[in-house]
C-alpha positions, 0 to 999 in steps of 0.5 A: 500479475502475479499476487505477491503482496500477503495479508499482513503487507495488506493491513500494515499498508491500509492502515499507513495510507489511512494514516497517510490521507488522513495526516494529509488531510489535516494539513490541508496538503495534497501529499495526503493523496499519497495514501491512495497508493499502499491502500490500492496497492493492498486491495489489487494484492499486486506492487509493483516495486516488489518485482525487481527486488523479487519480495512476494511476502504472499503464503503459497 
């Protein structure tokens, strides 16, 4: 697993993930758990959906 999530991408993922989680909590919906996915991929620095498309936002 090579890093394919760059610094800016990580920040965006954490913000979006937290926003989804807060919205899920506010509306009392299980959909808020989806917010953990972008936060998790930001923390590990690897996104499996980038592989088939050949996307890499990590600087070499």
